[in-house]
N, C-alpha and C positions, 0 to 999 in steps of 0.2 A: 847613626839613622838606621844601619841593620838593625843597633841592640834593640831601639822603638817598634821596628816591627816583629823581631823575634818574640819581643814578650806580650803585641799587641796580639799576634798569632796564637801564642800560649792562651790570653785568656781566652781569645774566642772559640780555642778549642774546649777548656774549662768547660764554659758559657753551651756550649752545644751539649756537654757531656751529663752540665746538669739537668739540660728540655730533655734529652734523652732517657731521663730515668723517671722510673715510676713506681709505684708501690704493688704488689702482689698480695694476694687474698689475706696472709698474715700482717701485711701490713709492713712487711721489709721490702726495700728500695730494691731492686731488684735495673739492671741496666738494658737497654737492649742490646743485645749478643747476637754475633753470627752464628748460622744455623749450625755449624761444625762444633761450635764451644757451648751447643745445650745440653743439659743434663737430662737422660734416660727420662726422670719421672716430666721434666720441664716439659719433652716436648710430648708424653703421653697426655698430659692433662691439655694443652696447646691441640690436639687432635680434638682431644675430647671436647674443646671446645666450638671447632670449625666443623666437627661433624652434629652434634645440637643445630649449629645455626644453621646448615645443612638441612636435617629434618626438617625444621623452621619451615628454610624458605622451600624444601620440598613440599610439608603440606600445605604452603599460602598455594603453592600452583596446582595442588587435587583440588581444591576447594575451589579456586577461580575456573577452573575448567571444567568443573561440575555447576557451578551456578551459569557457564557461559551454556551449556547445553541446557540447563530446565531453563535459559532464556530463548534458547530458539524453539525448546517444544511449546512455551507458553505462546511464544508470537506466532507458532504454525496455527495453534488450538486459537486462538483471536483469528485468525486471517482465516481458517476453513467455517467458524463460527460470524463473521463479515459475511462470507459468500452466502451460508445457509440459511439465514437472516436479515439478508439485505432488503428482500421486497417483502420485509412484513407489515409496511405500513400502506404499499400500495395494495399489498392483499387484501388487509383490514377495511381499506375506501370501496373496495372492487367485492366485498360480501354484501353492502347494503344493493347495487346492484344484480344483484344473486336472490336476492329478497326479493327483490321488486320482480324479477321476471316469473318468479313464484309464483306471488300474489297474483300477475297476470293471467296464469294459465291457471290457478283455481279458478278464477272467475268469468273465464270463457265456455263455459259448460252455459251459459244462457244463449238464444239464441239472436238475441236483441243487442248481446256486447260486442259486434264486430268490431263498430267504432268506438267502443269505450277501451277493447282490447289496441286496436291499433292505436289509440291517443298513448296509453301505460306504456307500449313499449315504444314510441316516437321521444317520450320523456324518462323511461329508463336505459334509451340509446345517449338523450343528451347527457343525462347524469354520468352516463360510462365515458363519454368524451370529454366531461370537464374535468374529470379525475384524470382521467391520461394526461389530459393537457397540465395539469398541477405537479403531476411526475414528470416534464419536460417532452411530451409526446407533442408532434406537429403536423399538420397536413400536406402533404406537396400541392400544389397549385399547380394545375394540368390543362381544365378544360380551356381553349382561346388561349392558350400560353403559347411561346414558339417551343418549338422540341428541343428538349437540353437531355443529351446523355449520361448527364449526371443523374439526374433525378427522375427523368422517364425512359421506361424500355416502350418501344415497337413494337407493336403486336402485328399488328397490320398496315395496309397503307390506302389512301380511298382518294378517289379524282374528287374534287370540289373548288368549282373555277369559284367561286364567291369567295373563296377565302386565299391567300397567297400558300404555296409549300411552304411543306416546313412546320405550318400549325400544328398543334392537337385540336382535333374534331371530337373526341367521344374520349373519356375515362372509363375503363373499365373495372380497374379497381384502384381503389386509392393510393397514392403513396403517404410512408412514415417517416419523420426524422423524428428522432430521438437527443435531445439538447444539443441538436444543431450539425448533428450525424445520421447520416440515411441509413436507416433500416431494412426499407422495404421501396424500390422504387413504385413508381404509380405506372399502371399497365394503360398502354393507351394508342388512339389509330390516329397517324397522322394525315396532313392533305397530301396530294404526290400531282406534283404537276400531270399536263394533258399528254399522254403519247406522240 
């Protein structure tokens, strides 16, 4: 039994030796030999191969770093352009309002044009508000509403027995929200109770 095992071990060693053999550049079979037994020429050739692979990997690394930097610069430029030109559509729409105001001013030379001027300004204001509403602007409801510090800024208080305390009596300046975010609170006068 031990003879069979020894023969099997010898065959396995031969198979491993055959597997570890490979051909060199000249077609000769060479074995993987320990580093201590490698000839100087083989060692120099191996170092050259490793150096070539290292140079190739370093070149790929440098290229990837350069590509990363280029991407950062490109994204930064796109971000700046987006911020710079984000209002372009809104500005183009507002130009028609400016045109209408210029026309209203040029037609205001006549003495009988006061009512026409008023009508022109009202239409221009309506056009302006339509453009702003399409851009997401909404007015804050204030008059006859309960005072809400989230949307209203109380400028003054006035005694008024006809309404309960804490109600908005008068709106001094409209408040606005842009896409559900408050951008300016409404300035209001609120009712207060009798002292």
